C-alpha positions as CSV (number, residue, x, y, z in Angstrom):
1,M,-71.7,-79.5,-66.1
2,L,-73.4,-80.2,-69.3
3,N,-71.1,-77.9,-70.6
4,N,-67.9,-79.9,-69.4
5,A,-69.4,-83.0,-71.3
6,V,-69.8,-81.3,-74.3
7,L,-66.2,-80.2,-74.0
8,F,-64.9,-83.6,-73.0
9,L,-66.5,-84.8,-76.2
10,I,-65.0,-82.4,-78.4
11,I,-61.7,-83.1,-76.9
12,A,-62.4,-87.0,-78.0
13,I,-63.4,-86.5,-81.7
14,V,-60.3,-83.8,-82.1
15,A,-58.0,-86.6,-80.2
16,A,-59.3,-89.1,-82.2
17,F,-59.4,-87.5,-85.7
18,F,-55.6,-86.8,-84.7
19,G,-55.1,-90.8,-84.2
20,F,-54.6,-90.7,-80.1
21,G,-56.7,-93.3,-79.7
22,G,-55.8,-93.6,-75.2
23,V,-56.8,-89.9,-75.1
24,A,-59.8,-90.0,-77.6
25,G,-61.0,-93.1,-74.9
26,V,-60.2,-91.2,-71.7
27,A,-61.9,-87.7,-72.9
28,A,-65.4,-89.8,-74.1
29,T,-65.6,-92.0,-70.8
30,I,-65.6,-88.7,-68.8
31,A,-67.6,-87.4,-71.0
32,K,-70.4,-90.0,-70.4
33,V,-69.9,-89.8,-66.7
34,L,-70.1,-86.0,-66.7
35,F,-73.4,-86.6,-68.8
36,V,-75.1,-89.6,-66.7
37,I,-74.5,-86.7,-63.3
38,F,-76.2,-84.0,-65.4
39,L,-78.8,-86.3,-66.3
40,I,-79.0,-87.5,-62.7
41,L,-79.0,-84.3,-61.2
42,F,-81.8,-82.9,-63.6
43,V,-84.1,-85.4,-62.9
44,V,-83.9,-85.2,-58.9
45,S,-84.3,-81.2,-59.2
46,L,-87.7,-81.8,-60.9
47,V,-88.7,-84.5,-59.0
48,T,-88.0,-82.2,-55.7
49,G,-89.6,-79.1,-57.7
50,R,-87.0,-76.5,-56.6
51,R,-85.9,-73.6,-59.3
């Protein structure tokens, strides 16, 4: 999940560099959403104590 967030972040940076504003915005939004989901799942796994 974190790998996907980093991948979309890189896509957003490259798209912004080449001037594709719409693609960069969408990729950045997807990266943010995936990162938040990753953080929520990480906290839940810490609370439950499963490995």
